[in-house]
DOMAR-175476 format. One record per residue (C-alpha): y negated, x negated, z. Coordinates in Angstrom, 3 decimals. Last residue first. Layout:
<nodes>
NODE         yy         xx         zz
NODE          Y          X          Z
...
</nodes>
This chain:
<nodes>
NODE         yy         xx         zz
NODE      2.608     -1.137     -7.896
NODE      6.363     -2.613     -8.700
NODE      9.592     -0.733     -7.262
NODE     11.450     -2.088     -5.313
NODE     15.361     -1.532     -6.487
NODE     16.616      1.204     -4.330
NODE     18.713      0.144     -0.630
NODE     22.041      2.344     -0.591
NODE     22.529      5.344      2.032
NODE     25.672      4.633      4.372
NODE     23.875      3.044      6.935
NODE     21.699      6.096      7.424
NODE     24.238      8.861      8.226
NODE     25.490      5.627     11.187
NODE     21.326      5.630     11.867
NODE     21.723      9.617     12.503
NODE     24.480      9.815     14.844
NODE     22.591      7.014     16.867
NODE     19.659      8.881     16.735
NODE     21.350     12.636     17.887
NODE     23.253     10.122     21.085
NODE     19.831      8.926     22.097
NODE     17.870     11.751     22.269
NODE     20.002     13.727     24.344
NODE     20.204     11.305     26.597
NODE     16.858     10.164     27.203
NODE     16.210     13.993     27.695
NODE     19.726     13.535     30.288
NODE     17.675     11.065     32.184
NODE     13.761     12.407     31.788
NODE     14.368     15.687     33.565
NODE     16.788     14.657     36.292
NODE     13.826     12.107     37.449
NODE     11.199     14.130     37.564
NODE     12.532     17.279     38.640
NODE     12.933     15.461     42.101
NODE      9.105     15.315     42.528
NODE      8.462     18.852     42.008
NODE     11.445     19.586     44.266
NODE      9.530     18.141     47.503
NODE      6.646     21.037     46.953
NODE      9.139     23.425     48.576
NODE     12.644     21.830     49.077
NODE     15.044     24.896     47.481
NODE     12.675     27.480     45.756
NODE     10.784     24.065     44.940
NODE     14.466     23.189     42.832
NODE     13.681     26.120     40.335
NODE     10.471     26.281     39.002
NODE      9.574     22.484     38.404
NODE     13.312     21.576     37.391
NODE     12.930     25.165     34.179
NODE     10.205     23.243     32.814
NODE     11.723     19.767     32.883
NODE     14.815     20.343     31.243
NODE     14.568     22.565     28.356
NODE     10.817     22.768     27.382
NODE      8.893     19.557     29.050
NODE     12.147     16.853     28.142
NODE     14.470     18.586     25.029
NODE     11.281     19.703     23.178
NODE      9.999     16.746     21.443
NODE     14.255     16.219     20.430
NODE     14.130     19.476     19.024
NODE     10.834     19.086     16.946
NODE     12.165     15.459     15.555
NODE     15.429     17.258     14.306
NODE     13.039     20.588     12.904
NODE     11.043     17.865     11.291
NODE     13.470     15.703      9.536
NODE     10.731     13.602      6.465
NODE     11.860     10.618      7.776
NODE      8.802      9.856      9.834
NODE      9.347     13.018     11.397
NODE     13.471     11.342     12.943
NODE     11.165      8.602     13.758
NODE      8.426     10.312     16.143
NODE     11.108     12.064     17.601
NODE     13.260      9.009     18.566
NODE     10.135      7.352     19.169
NODE      8.679      9.178     21.611
NODE     12.114     10.266     23.610
NODE     13.401      6.287     24.398
NODE     10.132      4.853     25.591
NODE     10.447      7.259     28.892
NODE     14.078      5.236     30.282
NODE     11.951      2.686     32.555
NODE     10.203      5.626     33.764
NODE     12.810      7.072     35.371
NODE     11.895      6.892     39.020
NODE      8.179      8.555     37.953
NODE      9.316     11.262     39.970
NODE     10.530      9.961     42.721
NODE      8.551      7.188     43.252
NODE      4.817      7.956     42.062
NODE      5.826     11.666     44.167
NODE      6.018      9.427     47.213
NODE      3.137      7.131     47.463
NODE      0.619     10.394     46.038
NODE      2.124     12.331     49.046
NODE      1.345     10.028     51.806
NODE     -1.632      8.341     49.842
NODE     -3.459     11.983     50.166
NODE     -2.071     12.619     53.905
NODE     -3.673      9.652     54.725
NODE     -6.685     10.551     53.330
NODE     -8.509      9.100     50.493
NODE    -11.664      6.703     50.761
NODE    -10.559      4.840     47.813
NODE     -9.721      7.415     45.714
NODE     -9.173      6.833     41.856
NODE     -8.320      3.016     41.752
NODE     -7.068      3.952     45.689
NODE     -3.868      5.646     44.118
NODE     -2.790      2.331     42.138
NODE     -2.963      0.068     44.505
NODE     -1.185      2.781     47.109
NODE      1.479      3.160     44.366
NODE      2.281     -0.619     43.200
NODE      5.700     -2.014     43.841
NODE      7.705      1.753     42.414
NODE      5.405      2.536     39.972
NODE      4.253     -0.577     38.971
NODE      7.937     -1.897     38.234
NODE      8.612      1.475     36.391
NODE      5.261      0.053     34.447
NODE      7.232     -3.093     33.532
NODE     10.071     -1.185     32.360
NODE      8.082      1.079     30.060
NODE      7.035     -1.799     28.540
NODE     10.426     -3.750     27.520
NODE     12.005     -0.333     26.322
NODE      8.963      0.453     24.152
NODE      9.280     -3.098     22.538
NODE     13.189     -2.695     21.894
NODE     12.634      0.690     20.641
NODE     10.615     -0.808     19.001
NODE     12.588     -3.101     16.528
NODE     15.791     -1.816     16.417
NODE     13.516      1.462     15.001
NODE     11.818     -0.823     12.002
NODE     15.445     -2.727     11.102
NODE     16.779      0.797     10.357
NODE     14.172      2.265      8.527
NODE     13.846     -1.877      6.793
NODE     18.193     -1.226      6.177
NODE     17.001      1.679      4.349
NODE     14.816      0.799      1.757
NODE     14.412      3.929     -0.464
NODE     10.924      4.128     -1.237
NODE     10.331      7.337      0.108
NODE     11.964      6.066      3.832
NODE     10.624      2.231      3.770
NODE      6.865      4.598      3.253
NODE      7.481      6.714      5.817
NODE      8.873      4.045      8.535
NODE      6.319      2.081      7.714
NODE      3.579      4.209      7.859
NODE      5.092      5.759     10.974
NODE      6.024      2.285     13.128
NODE      2.363      1.729     14.555
NODE      2.756      5.937     15.707
NODE      5.961      5.114     17.386
NODE      4.460      1.683     19.154
NODE      1.235      3.439     20.654
NODE      3.129      6.517     21.926
NODE      5.211      3.817     23.695
NODE      1.965      1.956     24.594
NODE      0.069      5.147     25.449
NODE      2.029      7.056     26.947
NODE      2.279      3.754     29.988
NODE     -1.401      4.417     30.329
NODE     -0.960      8.353     29.786
NODE      1.069      7.425     33.428
NODE     -1.824      6.484     35.157
NODE     -3.543     10.120     34.508
NODE     -1.149     12.274     35.322
NODE     -0.418     10.275     38.607
NODE     -4.176     10.886     39.797
NODE     -3.969     15.017     38.098
NODE     -0.981     14.888     40.289
NODE     -2.581     13.238     43.956
NODE     -5.406     15.575     43.086
NODE     -3.137     19.037     43.161
NODE     -1.015     17.996     45.807
NODE     -3.732     17.209     47.945
NODE     -6.035     20.087     46.799
NODE     -2.448     22.976     48.059
NODE     -2.412     22.456     51.969
NODE     -0.391     18.634     52.642
NODE      1.223     20.331     55.487
NODE      3.390     22.354     53.856
NODE      2.402     26.118     53.160
NODE     -0.245     25.950     50.524
NODE      1.483     22.907     48.572
NODE      4.247     25.580     47.516
NODE      2.078     27.622     45.656
NODE     -0.405     25.338     44.483
NODE      2.006     22.977     43.431
NODE      3.594     25.664     41.744
NODE      0.723     26.666     39.943
NODE     -0.667     23.182     38.714
NODE      3.223     22.446     37.850
NODE      3.333     25.553     36.045
NODE      0.342     24.672     34.015
NODE      1.486     20.765     33.259
NODE      4.644     22.431     31.963
NODE      2.826     24.191     29.839
NODE      0.519     21.443     28.626
NODE      3.447     18.933     28.157
NODE      5.313     21.752     25.946
NODE      2.930     22.233     23.666
NODE      1.968     18.292     23.629
NODE      5.987     18.339     22.440
NODE      4.967     21.550     19.970
NODE      2.360     19.326     18.528
NODE      4.479     16.295     17.984
NODE      7.377     17.748     16.274
NODE      5.185     19.959     14.695
NODE      3.525     17.642     12.986
NODE      6.285     16.992     10.032
NODE      6.098     20.877      9.525
NODE      2.719     21.564     10.015
NODE      2.015     19.286      6.517
NODE      4.056     21.305      4.942
NODE      3.005     24.552      6.056
NODE     -0.659     23.683      6.190
NODE     -0.433     22.232      2.817
NODE      0.885     25.652      1.490
NODE     -2.032     27.517      3.663
NODE     -4.948     25.534      1.406
NODE     -7.747     24.166      3.228
NODE    -10.368     23.349      0.406
NODE    -10.991     19.729      1.265
NODE     -8.886     17.676     -2.047
NODE    -11.577     19.585     -4.128
NODE    -14.243     17.041     -2.854
NODE    -12.563     14.650     -3.931
NODE    -10.580     12.048     -1.852
NODE     -9.826      8.722     -3.477
NODE     -7.184      6.633     -2.692
NODE     -5.850      3.766     -1.816
NODE     -8.565      2.400      0.729
NODE    -10.841      5.600      1.117
NODE    -14.373      5.719      0.762
NODE    -16.120      8.783      1.818
NODE    -13.288      8.874      4.968
NODE    -14.777      5.895      6.352
NODE    -17.921      7.798      7.654
NODE    -16.117     11.179      8.659
NODE    -14.213      8.371     10.815
NODE    -17.539      7.039     12.401
NODE    -19.239      9.996     12.619
NODE    -15.876     11.335     15.073
NODE    -15.442      8.937     16.923
NODE    -19.403      9.134     17.979
NODE    -19.144     12.996     18.874
NODE    -15.974     11.873     21.305
NODE    -18.274      9.525     23.035
NODE    -20.973     12.321     23.441
NODE    -18.515     14.902     24.445
NODE    -17.402     12.296     27.336
NODE    -20.725     11.332     28.189
NODE    -21.871     15.096     29.453
NODE    -18.756     15.780     31.291
NODE    -19.067     12.871     33.494
NODE    -22.475     14.044     33.914
NODE    -21.831     17.661     35.037
NODE    -19.610     16.901     37.432
NODE    -22.485     14.468     39.113
NODE    -25.463     14.684     37.623
NODE    -27.742     12.881     39.672
NODE    -29.236     10.651     37.397
NODE    -28.550      7.651     38.670
NODE    -25.188      8.200     39.510
NODE    -23.421      9.993     37.577
NODE    -25.065     10.593     34.505
NODE    -25.753      6.241     34.450
NODE    -21.994      5.707     36.103
NODE    -20.646      7.848     33.212
NODE    -22.608      6.672     30.144
NODE    -21.492      3.218     29.583
NODE    -17.787      4.830     30.138
NODE    -18.407      7.096     27.850
NODE    -20.285      4.890     25.371
NODE    -17.247      2.461     25.318
NODE    -15.206      5.375     24.913
NODE    -16.513      6.449     21.450
NODE    -16.665      3.542     20.081
NODE    -13.352      2.690     20.988
NODE    -12.040      5.233     18.852
NODE    -13.928      4.105     16.110
NODE    -12.548      0.892     16.263
NODE     -9.532      1.604     16.653
NODE     -9.170      3.241     13.317
NODE    -10.788      0.827     11.971
NODE     -8.334     -1.588     12.902
NODE     -5.339      0.160     11.658
NODE     -6.966      0.715      7.934
NODE     -3.776      1.163      5.759
NODE     -4.166      4.471      4.473
NODE     -1.686      5.670      7.407
NODE     -3.801      4.424     10.397
NODE     -6.955      6.008      8.358
NODE     -5.349      9.161      9.306
NODE     -3.553      8.836     12.110
NODE     -7.327      7.830     13.653
NODE     -8.704     11.299     12.179
NODE     -6.379     13.201     14.601
NODE     -7.790     12.145     17.495
NODE    -11.019     11.481     16.207
NODE    -10.972     15.561     14.921
NODE     -8.810     17.049     18.116
NODE    -11.928     14.734     20.358
NODE    -14.739     16.361     17.854
NODE    -13.626     20.188     18.096
NODE    -13.509     19.618     21.702
NODE    -16.979     18.240     22.126
NODE    -18.353     21.678     23.679
NODE    -15.482     22.405     25.949
NODE    -16.608     19.452     27.369
NODE    -19.772     20.741     29.011
NODE    -18.005     24.508     30.300
NODE    -14.700     22.339     31.126
NODE    -16.554     20.104     33.778
NODE    -18.086     23.273     35.526
NODE    -15.383     25.049     35.253
NODE    -13.493     23.027     37.015
NODE    -15.885     21.662     39.633
NODE    -16.713     25.684     40.508
NODE    -12.913     26.654     40.802
NODE    -11.376     23.313     43.412
NODE    -12.462     24.885     46.139
NODE    -10.915     28.656     45.177
NODE     -8.033     26.938     44.399
NODE     -7.227     25.667     40.592
NODE     -4.072     26.751     39.161
NODE     -3.813     26.411     35.177
NODE     -4.776     30.334     35.067
NODE     -8.091     30.555     36.861
NODE     -9.325     28.031     34.793
NODE     -8.207     29.737     32.150
NODE     -9.712     33.122     33.842
NODE    -13.090     31.357     33.767
NODE    -13.237     29.898     30.800
NODE    -12.238     32.789     28.102
NODE    -15.473     32.566     26.050
NODE    -15.779     29.392     26.193
NODE    -12.546     28.073     25.347
NODE    -12.261     30.326     23.107
NODE    -15.330     28.718     20.774
NODE    -13.549     25.516     21.451
NODE    -10.763     26.183     20.283
NODE    -11.722     27.215     17.163
NODE    -14.364     24.741     16.346
NODE    -10.962     22.525     16.293
NODE     -9.274     24.577     14.248
NODE    -11.299     24.526     11.416
NODE    -12.566     21.025     10.682
NODE     -8.809     20.104     11.463
NODE     -8.340     22.185      8.706
NODE    -10.040     20.944      6.333
NODE     -9.621     16.960      7.102
NODE     -5.155     18.156      6.476
NODE     -6.114     19.205      3.211
NODE     -7.775     16.054      2.399
NODE     -4.968     13.976      3.227
NODE     -2.303     16.144      2.056
NODE     -4.098     16.551     -1.512
NODE     -4.702     12.455     -1.651
NODE     -0.680     12.141     -1.367
NODE      0.251     14.911     -3.954
NODE     -2.474     12.802     -5.880
NODE     -1.228      9.246     -5.361
NODE      2.532     10.515     -5.901
NODE      4.510      7.024     -5.775
NODE      7.007      7.966     -3.976
NODE      6.354      5.689     -1.232
NODE      2.713      7.048     -1.391
NODE      3.985     10.785     -0.592
NODE      6.170      9.827      2.004
NODE      3.162      8.017      3.539
NODE      1.210     10.912      2.767
NODE      3.428     13.262      4.025
NODE      3.531     11.474      7.591
NODE     -0.627     11.055      7.950
NODE     -0.821     14.470      7.519
NODE      1.775     16.318     10.044
NODE      0.848     12.757     12.081
NODE     -2.759     14.022     11.952
NODE     -2.251     18.033     11.889
NODE     -0.248     18.913     14.158
NODE     -0.942     15.343     16.150
NODE     -4.553     16.089     16.463
NODE     -3.421     19.764     17.291
NODE     -0.565     19.031     20.182
NODE     -4.414     16.659     21.952
NODE     -6.465     19.179     21.526
NODE     -3.949     21.640     23.535
NODE     -2.981     18.584     25.896
NODE     -7.050     18.431     27.171
NODE     -6.903     22.047     27.872
NODE     -4.239     21.020     29.636
NODE     -5.903     18.769     31.647
NODE     -9.021     21.155     33.130
NODE     -6.716     22.171     36.629
NODE     -6.228     17.544     36.871
NODE     -9.811     17.281     36.546
NODE    -10.438     20.224     39.060
NODE     -7.715     18.383     41.440
NODE     -9.749     14.976     40.603
NODE    -13.555     16.477     41.845
NODE    -11.766     18.165     44.649
NODE    -10.542     14.977     45.985
NODE    -13.554     12.671     45.638
NODE    -16.856     14.004     44.370
NODE    -19.220     10.744     43.427
NODE    -15.388      8.175     43.712
NODE    -13.510     10.501     42.236
NODE    -15.284     11.625     39.920
NODE    -15.638      8.319     38.727
NODE    -12.624      7.460     38.602
NODE    -11.665     10.354     36.904
NODE    -13.516     10.216     34.563
NODE    -12.575      6.854     33.518
NODE     -9.132      7.695     33.465
NODE     -9.952     10.664     31.217
NODE    -12.187      9.142     28.391
NODE     -9.976      5.857     29.575
NODE     -6.777      7.582     27.554
NODE     -8.395      7.410     23.903
NODE     -9.017      3.821     24.983
NODE     -5.700      2.764     25.428
NODE     -4.280      5.002     22.445
NODE     -6.661      3.142     20.568
NODE     -5.406      0.217     21.543
NODE     -1.683      0.954     21.039
NODE     -2.524      1.814     17.581
NODE     -4.340     -1.030     16.823
NODE     -1.616     -3.736     18.231
NODE      1.224     -0.539     16.726
NODE      0.218     -1.138     12.827
NODE     -0.722     -5.386     12.356
NODE      2.608     -5.531     15.272
NODE      5.109     -3.207     13.495
NODE      4.472     -5.259      9.884
NODE      4.868     -8.368     11.730
NODE      8.042     -7.113     13.039
NODE      9.078     -5.425      9.977
NODE      8.840     -8.459      7.987
NODE      6.398     -8.090      4.520
NODE      8.438     -6.131      1.438
NODE      8.172     -2.650      1.513
NODE      5.160     -1.905      3.362
NODE      3.552     -5.048      1.111
NODE      3.932     -2.773     -1.195
NODE      4.958     -4.266     -5.001
NODE      4.418     -6.692     -7.420
NODE      0.419     -6.055     -7.646
NODE     -2.260     -3.651     -6.873
NODE     -1.409     -5.224     -2.977
NODE     -2.040     -3.041      0.502
NODE      0.080      0.256     -0.011
</nodes>
């Protein structure tokens, strides 16, 4: 896709080098995206305290909803684009690319408007307590204006990487995050805006990222996008959604679990010595820390998407297998490192977000880290395998894998186990769901690898 003479670079360069080229910028982009929520959480915890952390946790399902739509159109558009480019059909690739951009605008505006229209009932449904509800209303009421830009910017980074510009995708995300980090303390402390200041800083950062990506879309590297390509068509939406559905449903499932977990914590926390707000605040902090690990793992998966998709479309099946093996090895090493941090440094991690927290806050948070994240060393298998199936055009299998952990295992356990062990039952649900979901994903991908090994590599085409 880079060279215009000889075989495409994605089909001939060493797989390990290509993964580093695409995955490292993707990881950095994801880490910087995570900073939007993490930095807000840190400054809010230091300025507002426990109720501020609880409020951002209540609002977090909407962040997940925006991410789900971004992945539906971003991953789906990028996967269709890569497969079409691998087949040599540049015009079809451009239609997928432009159609994804057009639908991003429509979906983003719709989400922002609906959140503003139903703000209060959404916050109550997401688990807000009487004490945290005012903070959640203020924070979400402002960030709703940035949701169209958040959806556009997150999805845009996938499309830009698929066009062969992972560094620009990283820069566009980085610019918004850095601006957010600079503005957070100014708005929160200097201007004394509190939790509203964090929300304003977030929106400004999201707008800047979207603007930078619009400039890129005017001049793509591999094929120009004409105005007629941007017109949304239902046929394109079906194709894009087909390959983006796995990532989409995984995030929707996460959102459902987050909402259920918040309500379970509110209910069973009230009957424990911790009360409702301490579990909500702790889980909010731990969710943000876990996002850092997920940023690494999903970044590797995203970096492999153009490599796997292009080579599968080009019939280079041995390179498809090699890319998955190398990605899984790297992901396993990363997840093991985070597992050790969760087990041995939980109090230090909690202190970053609320250094003045009560002893009850640290007690619950430490126990939650160690138990709920007790199988975190397996967490690379699930996202890498789901993304692998999506990249080779097997969207239904990717969607099945994406739903196993959240909906089939974690959600029922979160609802059932607290009936036996109270608020501690939520903690026990985590490692059980992680272990079973990893086993299912590994079984399915090994069966798929056996099928691919029976395919013969096709001769490379000249560009």
